[in-house]
Steps between C-alpha positions, in 0.01 A plus 500: 500500500224646274572666167468855647764425766731336244466799266569738793812296600643513146430875467669565831806295403516668162460839661779420746727403218416814302547710812846344557596573142378858528688549831817360338457740206464802742807393687706470187369843382609660828842347465554562129842645549631176648279255308785328304707444816203387700392257224847344500509469876158326509588230248524160667837339540592234250415215741161650603176343389351676199151653531252714309284792614131416512316548169161646581318340205629157607436553870131573419468154343650296792239245616351514843704242686854632429368856517378445856801304619743740333724206409558308177592131552727397220613144429860469394665161415788354687863606477588532130764775426472742333113489473462465879744424776577575862736772593810345651447407862136606504151379411434817300415432135649700221541444121306591188163360612499641865611840362226501240253405769617793713443741211149364460413519866626860522303600194184359660571688821544174701762347722644174370503162671722260302410138559753240375338189351596210273395590144253217467329609820437863384186453293328281770602764757342778296183293475500448881544878563848458655635758251354798309729464200820342379810643325679176420608506131168329429403479133130554421343193342136419416500237775631737768254768380210280609567615857738798471517835333838614358676826436835476314798661680810388301631262233694190586652214297560133558832329481677164540809462713754224438831386642777748433635466143178337393663156439181360366453791251141529624248755378128515477523301175657190646346429844328175398576226748665741741441548875349845526475671843214754541326693775170343618206699360720721277406636162784300344345178642137571418532673167829423318602154620190328355574638154867405511402147620239456227746616231757234611233224494369613164850466362518145628744594781486454875308774684634723778542358847378768733634552856306748709648713783369761745770749415767553242787442736386141544478462124847641451633258766353215293672635188839536666480149656411349164141403585364743246631592151350858497304741712212679329396818689474876489797666331581756769527226761717274290712788375566615856573147619759457223683802625514341848580140402782431253371144452207611286420735206195619314483317163204668341230754571154506333131601542513856625157537659335752732465404867217657699365596839226249585203562722176302561243603240237504778661802671521741207841614627607483132345840424713678762810312393452588135445868578814502717705314238430766236701744707758253633636378165585854389651597836873535585438261797399220262803554277729511806371165628562328164842666462600386848474136396620541140143459358472828307391327182209340687308834540145523374372775273130432551273358769310189408224344708413129474712440192565125493833358388568160350 
């Protein structure tokens, strides 16, 4: 497609979005007397997927491939409540990350195709054009930014889970020589574990023994069976797991960092995402998603692009 055709396509999509907004405004004007009742009736049920109306400025920045297909392919990690999990008896994904992805797709005027993948397969999948972007609690780092662009969408802390009652009185200060279970490819493994290990060895103590797992459920199983002393992972996942499993508890939380939407830096999708996120983070839909999962305090107050953590 030449540049003139691409420009025409974007203008038509933008015009269509603006036309839809204008039509909606006329409809609401014609029904002003019943506007409050109609608005209440049109709100989605509590178990419906959240969405956002298209944002014209963001729609105009969507790159050619997703604009032509009309679909945004979003990589989401495997089952990890409450950040992402299957609705009971289905293969439909819900949770913080899928819901945030739905807000983003709606704001870009695109349908969403959620593709479930192991966390450590997401970046290679983005490089191979299997996904357009990922919403996977991924923390921006300088290493990841070599191939991906990032737009922050919420804050998230890390935590350690221990056996109930914390019989070993474990904290981040005394993990030397302990068996530490982590998720393969996680920010905890790549950024924080090396520092903890080096501090132990510098103090003349044994370093951490690291066990890697594909998902946190496997790591928690190792903890409960005594094969691991602690699980080091995202706080929302461990916090939720502790409410479902009386054999474990969260011992300590630290390192509240931003997590971000990631997209290949070769596609320039980041510009559209950043424009959409400016509207999303001040929207009631964004606040509703966070509140639904008890994450109100994780809301952003500003949009940051390619802001590395760690």
